[in-house]
C-alpha positions in Angstrom: -16.5 -3.8 20.9 -14.0 -6.5 19.6 -16.6 -8.6 18.4 -18.6 -5.7 16.8 -15.2 -4.7 15.1 -14.0 -8.0 13.9 -17.5 -8.6 12.5 -17.7 -5.7 10.6 -14.3 -6.0 9.2 -15.3 -9.8 8.3 -18.5 -8.4 6.5 -16.3 -6.2 4.5 -13.9 -9.1 3.3 -16.9 -11.3 2.6 -18.7 -8.6 0.4 -15.7 -8.3 -1.4 -15.2 -11.8 -1.9 -18.7 -12.6 -2.7 -18.2 -10.2 -5.9 -14.9 -12.0 -7.1 -15.1 -15.0 -9.3 -12.1 -17.5 -8.7 -12.5 -19.0 -12.3 -11.7 -16.9 -15.2 -13.4 -17.0 -18.6 -11.4 -17.2 -21.8 -12.3 -13.5 -22.4 -11.4 -12.7 -18.9 -8.1 -14.2 -19.1 -7.4 -12.5 -22.2 -8.4 -9.0 -21.2 -5.8 -9.5 -18.0 -3.2 -10.4 -20.6 -4.0 -7.6 -22.8 -3.9 -5.0 -20.1 -0.6 -6.3 -18.7 0.9 -6.1 -21.9 -0.4 -2.4 -22.1 1.1 -1.6 -18.8 4.4 -2.8 -19.3 4.4 -0.4 -22.7 3.3 2.2 -21.1 5.7 1.6 -18.0 8.8 1.3 -20.4 7.8 4.4 -22.0 7.5 6.4 -18.8 11.0 5.1 -17.9 12.5 6.5 -20.9 10.5 9.9 -20.8 11.2 10.6 -16.9 9.8 14.1 -16.1 7.4 14.3 -19.1 4.3 15.1 -17.4 2.6 15.4 -20.3 2.9 11.8 -21.1 2.2 10.7 -17.6 -1.3 12.9 -17.2 -2.6 11.0 -20.4 -2.3 7.7 -17.6 -3.9 9.4 -14.9 -7.3 9.6 -14.2 -9.3 12.6 -14.7 -9.6 15.3 -11.9 -13.5 14.1 -11.2 -12.4 10.5 -10.8 -9.3 11.1 -8.7 -10.3 11.6 -5.3 -8.2 15.0 -5.4 -10.9 17.2 -5.2 -14.6 16.9 -4.4 -15.9 20.5 -3.9 -14.9 23.6 -2.1 -16.9 22.4 0.9 -15.5 19.2 1.5 -13.3 18.6 4.6 -9.6 17.3 4.7 -9.5 17.9 0.8 -6.7 16.4 -0.9 -4.4 18.4 -3.1 -4.7 18.4 -6.7 -3.1 15.9 -9.0 -0.5 19.1 -10.5 0.6 19.6 -6.6 1.5 16.0 -6.1 5.2 15.1 -6.7 6.2 13.7 -10.0 7.5 10.2 -8.9 4.6 9.9 -6.4 2.3 10.3 -9.4 4.2 8.0 -11.7 3.9 5.3 -8.7 0.1 5.7 -8.3 -0.4 5.1 -12.0 1.8 1.6 -11.9 2.4 0.4 -8.7 0.4 -1.3 -5.7 1.8 0.9 -3.2 4.5 3.5 -3.0 6.9 0.8 -1.0 7.2 -2.2 -3.5 10.2 -3.6 -4.4 11.8 -3.5 -7.6 15.1 -5.0 -8.9 17.8 -2.5 -9.3 18.8 -3.3 -12.7 19.8 0.4 -13.8 23.4 -0.2 -12.2 25.5 -0.9 -14.3 28.3 -2.5 -12.6 26.9 -5.3 -10.4 28.6 -8.0 -12.5 32.3 -6.0 -11.7 32.5 -6.7 -8.0 35.9 -5.1 -7.7 34.0 -1.7 -8.6 34.1 0.8 -5.8 30.3 1.7 -5.8 29.2 -2.1 -5.9 29.8 -3.3 -2.4 27.3 -0.8 -1.3 24.8 -0.8 -3.8 21.6 -3.0 -3.2 20.1 -5.3 -5.8 16.7 -4.6 -4.6 15.1 -1.1 -4.0 11.9 0.2 -3.4 10.1 1.8 -6.5 10.5 5.6 -5.3 14.7 4.8 -5.0 14.5 3.2 -8.0 12.7 5.9 -9.8 15.3 8.3 -8.2 18.7 6.5 -9.4 17.1 6.6 -13.0 16.6 10.5 -12.6 19.9 10.9 -11.0 22.2 8.5 -12.8 20.7 9.2 -16.5 20.2 12.9 -16.6 20.8 12.5 -20.4 18.3 10.1 -20.8 17.6 6.3 -20.9 15.9 3.8 -23.4 14.2 0.7 -21.7 12.1 -1.7 -23.5 10.4 -4.9 -22.9 9.4 -7.7 -25.3 9.4 -11.6 -25.4 6.4 -11.8 -22.8 6.0 -15.1 -21.1 2.8 -15.2 -19.2 2.4 -17.7 -16.1 -0.5 -19.0 -14.7 -3.3 -16.3 -13.5 -4.1 -17.4 -9.8 -6.5 -16.0 -7.3 -5.6 -14.5 -3.8 -8.7 -15.0 -2.0 -7.3 -14.4 1.4 -5.8 -10.6 0.7 -7.8 -7.4 2.2 -9.5 -7.2 -1.2 -9.6 -10.5 -3.5 -7.4 -10.3 -6.8 -5.9 -12.1 -9.5 -2.1 -12.3 -10.0 0.4 -13.5 -12.5 4.0 -13.6 -13.1 5.4 -12.4 -16.4 9.0 -13.1 -17.6 10.3 -10.8 -20.5 13.6 -9.7 -22.0 14.5 -6.0 -20.6 16.9 -4.2 -23.1 18.2 -0.6 -21.3 20.6 1.9 -23.1 21.8 5.1 -21.4 24.7 7.4 -20.6 25.4 6.6 -17.0 26.6 9.4 -14.7 30.2 8.5 -15.0 30.0 9.0 -18.8 30.0 5.3 -19.5 27.3 3.7 -21.8 25.3 1.3 -20.2 23.7 -1.2 -22.9 22.2 -4.4 -21.7 19.7 -7.1 -22.0 18.4 -9.3 -19.2 15.3 -11.4 -18.3 13.2 -9.9 -15.5 10.1 -11.2 -13.8 7.2 -8.7 -13.4 4.6 -9.9 -10.6 1.3 -8.3 -11.8 -2.3 -8.0 -9.9 -5.7 -7.1 -11.1 -6.8 -3.6 -9.3 -10.0 -2.9 -10.9 -13.8 -3.7 -9.8 -15.4 -7.1 -9.5 -16.3 -9.4 -11.1 -16.8 -7.9 -14.6 -13.4 -5.1 -14.6 -10.5 -7.1 -15.4 -8.7 -4.6 -17.3 -7.0 -2.4 -14.3 -3.8 -3.8 -13.3 -0.8 -2.8 -11.3 3.0 -3.9 -10.6 3.5 -5.4 -7.3 7.3 -6.4 -7.6 9.9 -6.8 -9.8 12.8 -9.5 -9.7 15.7 -10.7 -11.6 14.8 -13.3 -14.3 18.0 -15.5 -14.0 19.2 -18.1 -11.4 22.7 -16.0 -11.7 21.5 -12.7 -11.1 19.0 -13.9 -8.1 22.0 -16.1 -6.7 24.0 -12.7 -6.1 21.3 -12.1 -3.2 22.8 -15.7 -1.6 24.8 -15.9 1.5 24.3 -12.5 3.8 21.0 -10.8 2.5 20.6 -7.3 2.7 17.4 -6.1 4.6 15.5 -4.6 1.6 16.0 -8.2 -0.1 14.5 -10.2 2.7 11.5 -7.8 2.8 11.0 -8.0 -0.5 11.2 -11.9 -0.6 8.6 -11.8 2.5 6.3 -9.6 0.6 6.5 -11.8 -2.7 5.8 -14.7 -0.3 2.8 -13.1 1.4 1.3 -12.2 -2.4 1.7 -15.9 -3.4 -0.3 -17.2 -0.3 2.9 -18.9 1.4 2.1 -17.3 4.8 4.2 -19.4 7.2 7.2 -18.4 5.0 6.2 -14.9 4.5 5.4 -14.5 8.6 8.8 -16.1 9.1 10.9 -14.2 6.5 9.5 -10.8 7.7 10.1 -11.4 11.3 13.5 -11.7 10.7 13.6 -8.2 10.4 10.9 -6.9 13.0 13.3 -4.6 14.5 14.5 -3.2 11.4 13.2 0.5 10.7 13.2 -0.2 6.9 10.1 -3.0 7.6 8.5 -0.2 9.7 8.5 1.9 7.3 7.7 -0.3 4.4 4.0 0.0 3.8 3.6 -3.2 2.1 5.4 -5.6 4.4 3.7 -3.8 7.5 0.0 -4.4 6.0 1.3 -8.0 5.3 1.9 -8.7 9.0 -1.0 -6.7 9.8 -3.4 -9.0 7.9 -1.5 -12.2 8.9 -1.9 -11.5 12.2 -5.4 -10.3 11.7 -6.7 -13.4 9.9 -4.4 -16.0 11.7 -2.3 -16.5 8.5 1.1 -18.2 9.1 1.0 -17.2 12.7 -1.6 -16.9 15.6 -4.2 -13.9 15.6 -3.1 -11.1 17.6 -5.4 -8.1 17.5 -2.7 -5.5 19.2 0.0 -6.7 16.9 -2.3 -6.1 13.9 -3.0 -2.5 15.2 0.7 -1.9 15.5 1.4 -3.2 12.1 -1.7 -1.2 10.5 -0.1 2.2 12.1 3.1 1.6 10.5 1.3 1.2 7.0 -1.1 4.0 7.6 2.2 6.1 8.4 3.2 5.2 4.8 -0.2 6.3 3.6 -1.4 2.8 2.5 -5.0 2.9 1.6 -5.9 -0.5 3.0 -4.0 0.5 6.5 -5.7 3.9 6.5 -9.4 2.1 6.1 -9.0 -0.3 8.7 -7.5 1.4 11.3 -10.2 4.1 10.4 -12.8 0.9 11.5 -10.3 0.4 15.0 -11.1 4.0 15.8 -14.9 4.3 14.4 -15.6 0.9 16.6 -13.3 1.8 19.5 -11.5 -1.9 19.3 -8.2 -1.6 21.5 -7.5 2.3 21.0 -10.3 4.6 22.4 -13.0 5.6 20.1 -12.7 8.8 18.1 -15.2 9.2 15.1 -13.4 12.2 14.0 -10.2 10.6 14.0 -11.9 7.7 12.0 -13.3 10.2 9.7 -10.1 11.4 8.8 -8.5 8.2 8.0 -11.6 7.4 5.9 -11.1 10.4 3.8 -7.6 9.7 3.0 -8.3 6.3 2.2 -11.3 7.4 0.0 -8.8 10.0 -1.7 -6.9 6.8 -3.3 -10.0 5.3 -4.8 -10.6 2.7 -2.4 -14.3 1.8 -2.8 -15.1 0.5 1.0 -13.3 3.8 2.3 -15.2 6.1 -0.1 -18.7 4.0 1.6 -17.2 4.6 4.8 -16.8 8.2 4.5 -20.4 8.5 2.7 -21.7 6.9 5.7 -20.0 9.4 8.1 -21.2 12.2 6.3 -24.9 10.8 6.1 -24.8 10.2 9.9 -22.8 13.2 11.0 -20.1 10.8 12.8 -16.9 12.7 12.9 -17.5 15.4 10.6 -20.5 18.0 9.8 -23.6 16.1 8.4 -24.1 16.6 4.7 -26.2 14.9 2.1 -24.8 16.3 -0.7 -21.0 14.8 0.3 -22.9 11.4 1.1 -24.3 11.0 -2.1 -20.8 12.0 -3.7 -19.0 9.5 -2.0 -21.6 6.6 -2.0 -21.7 7.3 -6.0 -17.8 7.3 -6.0 -17.8 3.7 -4.0 -20.3 2.2 -6.6 -17.6 3.3 -9.5 -14.8 2.2 -7.9 -16.2 -1.4 -7.4 -17.8 -1.3 -3.8 -21.7 -2.3 -5.0 -23.3 -2.3 -1.7 -22.9 1.5 -1.6 -25.6 1.2 -4.3 -28.5 0.9 -2.2 -27.3 3.8 0.3 -26.8 6.1 -2.8 -30.5 5.4 -3.9 -31.7 6.1 -0.5 -30.1 9.6 -0.1 -29.9 10.8 -3.9 -33.3 12.7 -3.4 -32.4 14.0 0.2 
């Protein structure tokens, strides 16, 4: 079963890679940059209008595309968009996962070492915590703008679970708001935004996401020198992973292997799982792969949910369980992951882990194609008249 599982995952990875082209045309380069500028503009507007569901709704996929509703007879039905908490919806629009680290640039007193709150305040926090800070600290509102965008080189990550293009953007962030203690926080500072493509290959480059935000000055980053907090170390490790420096990524993340924060961070857990699976920065270790996949799946990471589903489907290092595999596929498919949608369609067509249904098989195969998993087209063509 080990060979079958590894072959299946390898074929999925190779098929994804085959649809990605490493060299971009000038038009594609411009598309990524324009999409990045639009993303940052909308992100600044969203932060400046926290709680405004009407604006957020304009950025979200239509209900028919979101994976939240697929018909009254579908199993393991996802909640409607309106039932998902606001912060989770905002994260889904702008970020790669709900556990990426961003610089805590809304705390106004980092420059004052003697301020009582500074000692216990982390310079890097996960996105959800960052959004909570804005809503809690700036109840009267906050204005954030980004300008002077400087685009770094667009690089291609061919070793990721699904290959993608990524770049670093340096910009100037301006902020003004009334902090919770009554003081007015007005500041301007450079930040680094790390952006990746998230759309179809090879033609769609207009969908982009944020996968990290860091301080943009050496002085600000130097504040993390000396005794580094766990969150800051994990943030550094995941950035090494995204920049394909796997030896440093593995060594950095493993410093925190016994830390609860690492096990509860989906992005870092998936990075470790993938490095163990592919032998990147360390030796291949399939048992450790599954351990870290489970940690990431517990945090609802779509790739971890899918690959863990594959492990249960093929019975690799875990007792074969088609029903559990289907549930994991379905959760990942609800997050618009093409290969998970294809696996969900296959399970419905064959009656593996769920009841047989050609209607649901057609639905999921069609969605898989729409979300860039073109191999599902032949399966859709086969079942569309059944």
